[in-house]
C-alpha positions as CSV (number, residue, x, y, z in Angstrom):
1,M,0.0,0.0,0.0
2,S,1.2,3.5,-0.7
3,D,1.1,6.7,1.2
4,V,-1.4,8.0,-1.4
5,L,-4.1,6.1,0.5
6,N,-3.3,8.4,3.5
7,F,-3.1,5.7,6.2
8,H,-3.1,6.8,9.8
9,E,-0.6,5.0,12.0
10,N,-2.9,4.6,15.0
11,C,-6.2,3.9,13.1
12,V,-7.6,0.4,13.7
13,F,-9.3,0.3,10.3
14,C,-6.1,1.4,8.5
15,K,-4.3,-1.4,10.3
16,I,-7.0,-3.9,9.2
17,I,-6.8,-2.7,5.6
18,K,-3.0,-3.1,5.6
19,G,-3.3,-6.6,7.1
20,D,-1.6,-5.7,10.4
21,I,-4.8,-6.7,12.3
22,P,-6.6,-9.9,11.1
23,S,-10.1,-9.7,9.8
24,T,-12.6,-11.8,7.9
25,K,-12.6,-10.3,4.5
26,V,-15.8,-10.2,2.6
27,Y,-14.8,-7.9,-0.3
28,E,-11.8,-5.9,-1.5
29,D,-11.0,-3.7,-4.5
30,N,-8.6,-0.8,-5.0
31,L,-10.9,1.7,-3.2
32,C,-12.5,-0.1,-0.3
33,Y,-12.4,-3.1,2.0
34,A,-15.3,-5.0,3.7
35,F,-15.0,-7.4,6.6
36,R,-17.2,-9.1,9.2
37,D,-17.7,-7.2,12.4
38,I,-16.1,-8.9,15.4
39,N,-19.1,-8.0,17.6
40,P,-22.0,-8.6,15.3
41,Q,-25.3,-6.8,16.1
42,A,-27.3,-8.9,13.5
43,P,-26.8,-12.3,11.8
44,T,-25.1,-10.4,9.0
45,H,-22.9,-7.5,10.2
46,I,-20.3,-6.3,7.7
47,L,-18.3,-3.1,7.8
48,V,-17.3,-1.4,4.5
49,V,-14.4,1.1,4.8
50,P,-12.6,3.2,2.2
51,K,-8.9,2.4,1.9
52,A,-8.2,6.1,2.0
53,H,-8.5,7.5,5.5
54,I,-11.5,9.7,5.8
55,Q,-12.5,10.6,9.3
56,S,-16.3,10.4,9.0
57,V,-19.3,11.4,7.0
58,A,-18.5,14.9,8.0
59,E,-15.5,14.8,5.7
60,V,-17.4,13.7,2.6
61,S,-16.9,16.3,-0.1
62,S,-16.7,16.8,-3.8
63,K,-13.1,15.5,-3.6
64,N,-14.2,12.0,-2.4
65,E,-17.8,11.8,-3.5
66,A,-17.0,9.3,-6.2
67,L,-15.3,7.0,-3.7
68,V,-18.3,7.2,-1.3
69,G,-20.7,6.5,-4.3
70,H,-18.6,3.5,-5.1
71,M,-18.9,2.2,-1.6
72,F,-22.7,2.2,-1.9
73,T,-22.4,0.2,-5.1
74,V,-20.2,-2.3,-3.1
75,I,-22.7,-2.3,-0.3
76,A,-25.5,-3.3,-2.7
77,K,-23.3,-6.0,-4.2
78,I,-22.4,-7.4,-0.8
79,A,-26.0,-7.4,0.3
80,R,-27.0,-9.5,-2.8
81,D,-24.0,-11.8,-2.3
82,E,-25.1,-12.3,1.4
83,G,-28.6,-13.1,0.3
84,L,-30.2,-10.2,2.1
85,E,-33.3,-10.1,-0.3
86,G,-35.7,-9.2,2.6
87,G,-33.8,-6.0,3.3
88,Y,-30.9,-4.7,5.3
89,R,-29.9,-1.6,7.2
90,V,-26.9,0.6,6.4
91,I,-25.6,2.8,9.2
92,S,-22.8,5.2,9.6
93,N,-22.2,6.9,13.0
94,C,-20.6,10.4,12.6
95,G,-18.7,11.6,15.6
96,P,-18.5,10.5,19.3
97,D,-21.9,11.8,20.2
98,A,-23.4,9.4,17.6
99,G,-21.4,6.5,18.8
100,Q,-18.5,6.5,16.3
101,T,-15.8,4.6,18.1
102,V,-13.3,4.3,15.2
103,P,-12.6,7.7,13.5
104,H,-12.4,6.2,10.0
105,L,-15.5,6.5,7.7
106,H,-17.3,3.1,7.7
107,F,-20.7,1.8,6.8
108,H,-22.3,-1.1,8.7
109,I,-24.4,-3.5,6.7
110,L,-26.9,-5.2,9.1
111,G,-29.3,-7.9,8.0
112,G,-30.3,-11.5,8.1
113,A,-33.1,-10.9,10.6
114,K,-36.3,-8.8,10.7
115,M,-35.5,-5.5,12.4
116,G,-37.8,-3.2,14.2
117,E,-38.9,0.1,12.7
118,R,-36.9,2.0,15.4
119,M,-33.3,2.7,14.8
120,V,-30.7,0.8,16.8
């Protein structure tokens, strides 16, 4: 991996992307990486992260909108591949008040069970 991807030395997700921390990979391309959550909140719980370090949704801009759009294409593909025909939830926490514990943009794909109408 090159410095162009803007890895942060102390970021858990950057370390996972680089292979320094093991994960159960679901998908990978040159822009993003998806892996199973180690503390799943649903039968299917997958995280999709950009390989470039972006702090959160608050840092989405015209400079990275194509990357974020690509991530949603990947989310739809993963959901199909995982057999989530009945539906799934996509969540991104933005900032500590919203419960973002890793300051690296990521989207949770939650599915495999009927969820209530209320959010988490």
